[in-house]
C-alpha positions in Angstrom: -55.1 -10.3 27.4 -51.4 -11.1 28.1 -49.4 -13.2 25.7 -46.0 -14.9 26.3 -43.0 -13.7 24.4 -39.6 -15.3 25.2 -40.8 -16.5 28.6 -42.0 -13.1 29.6 -45.7 -12.1 29.9 -46.4 -9.0 27.7 -49.5 -7.1 27.3 -50.9 -7.2 23.8 -51.7 -3.6 23.6 -49.3 -1.3 21.7 -48.1 0.5 24.8 -46.2 -2.5 26.2 -42.3 -2.4 26.2 -40.0 -5.2 25.3 -37.6 -6.5 28.0 -34.0 -6.5 26.9 -31.3 -8.8 28.3 -28.3 -6.5 29.1 -25.8 -9.3 29.2 -26.8 -10.5 25.8 -26.6 -6.9 24.5 -23.2 -6.5 26.0 -22.0 -9.8 24.4 -23.2 -8.6 20.9 -21.9 -5.0 21.2 -18.3 -5.1 22.1 -16.2 -1.9 22.7 -14.3 -2.3 19.4 -17.7 -2.4 17.6 -18.5 1.1 18.9 -15.2 2.4 17.7 -14.6 0.4 14.4 -18.0 -0.4 13.4 -20.6 -3.3 13.9 -19.0 -5.8 11.4 -15.8 -6.5 13.3 -15.7 -10.0 11.8 -15.9 -13.7 12.8 -12.6 -13.8 14.7 -13.9 -11.0 16.9 -16.9 -13.1 17.9 -14.8 -16.2 18.8 -12.0 -14.8 20.7 -11.4 -12.2 23.4 -9.4 -8.9 22.6 -6.4 -10.2 24.6 -6.3 -13.4 22.7 -6.6 -11.7 19.4 -3.8 -9.3 20.1 -1.6 -12.2 21.3 -2.4 -14.3 18.2 -1.7 -11.3 15.9 1.5 -10.4 17.8 2.9 -13.9 17.7 2.2 -14.4 14.0 3.4 -10.9 13.2 6.7 -11.5 15.1 7.3 -14.8 13.3 6.6 -13.2 9.9 8.8 -10.2 10.7 11.7 -12.3 12.0 11.5 -14.5 8.9 11.3 -11.5 6.6 14.3 -10.0 8.2 16.4 -13.2 7.9 15.4 -14.1 4.3 15.9 -10.4 3.3 19.4 -10.5 4.6 20.2 -13.7 2.8 18.6 -12.5 -0.4 20.5 -9.1 -0.2 23.8 -11.0 0.4 23.2 -13.4 -2.5 22.3 -10.5 -4.9 25.1 -8.3 -3.7 27.6 -11.1 -3.8 26.6 -12.2 -7.3 26.8 -8.6 -8.6 30.3 -8.3 -7.0 31.5 -11.6 -8.6 30.1 -10.4 -12.1 32.0 -7.1 -11.8 35.3 -8.8 -10.8 34.8 -11.3 -13.8 34.0 -8.4 -16.1 37.0 -6.4 -15.0 39.3 -9.5 -15.3 38.1 -10.2 -18.9 36.2 -13.5 -18.2 32.9 -11.8 -19.0 32.1 -9.4 -21.8 28.8 -7.6 -21.6 27.0 -6.5 -24.8 25.4 -3.3 -23.3 23.5 -2.5 -26.6 21.8 -5.8 -26.4 21.0 -5.4 -22.7 19.4 -2.0 -23.3 17.4 -3.4 -26.2 16.1 -6.2 -24.1 15.3 -3.9 -21.1 13.2 -1.6 -23.3 11.5 -4.7 -24.7 10.7 -5.8 -21.2 9.4 -2.3 -20.2 6.9 -2.4 -23.1 5.7 -5.9 -22.2 5.3 -4.9 -18.5 3.3 -1.8 -19.4 0.8 -3.9 -21.4 0.5 -6.5 -18.7 0.1 -3.9 -15.9 -2.9 -2.3 -17.6 -4.6 -5.7 -17.8 -3.8 -6.7 -14.2 -4.9 -3.4 -12.6 -8.6 -4.6 -11.9 -7.4 -7.8 -10.3 -4.9 -5.9 -8.1 -7.6 -3.4 -7.1 -9.9 -6.3 -6.1 -7.2 -7.8 -4.0 -6.5 -4.5 -2.2 -10.2 -4.0 -1.6 -10.5 -7.6 -0.1 -7.4 -7.1 2.0 -8.7 -3.7 3.3 -12.1 -5.3 4.1 -10.4 -8.1 6.1 -8.3 -5.6 8.1 -11.5 -3.6 8.9 -13.4 -6.7 10.0 -10.5 -8.0 12.2 -8.9 -4.7 13.4 -7.7 -6.0 16.7 -6.0 -9.1 15.2 -4.5 -6.9 12.4 -3.1 -4.3 14.7 -1.5 -7.1 16.9 0.0 -8.5 13.7 1.6 -5.2 12.7 3.0 -4.7 16.1 4.5 -8.1 16.2 5.8 -7.7 12.6 7.7 -4.6 13.5 9.1 -6.3 16.6 10.1 -9.3 14.5 12.0 -6.9 12.1 13.8 -5.3 15.1 14.9 -8.4 16.7 
């Protein structure tokens, strides 16, 4: 006696074979799934590889470009401030109590060591989550890294 399964007549005895739709199989098993694993993430299911690389590259370039510009401004501000403080110190406008500075730095070191031991599990959790995101979205992440490096170079 034959029964119907997914619109296909199948013999009910155990020797029957299931019919597999190859187009559906190809859609579910992308080439990056064979290389990087089956869980390539929700983004991989929505967009093509070219779209993912383009999206990652554009966002990476923007982030790299902004990082470069903000980094230059920050370095100029810190360096300029340090230069002005040195000129003021040399001219006698500012007197630095180096013993107090050393005492405060040692106090800050102790406080940072205490807080660093408490924050370690949270940081490890964040690193694990970030690593898992990169693994799930490897194509998008590699596009972002490439774009970021190009943004730093431009």
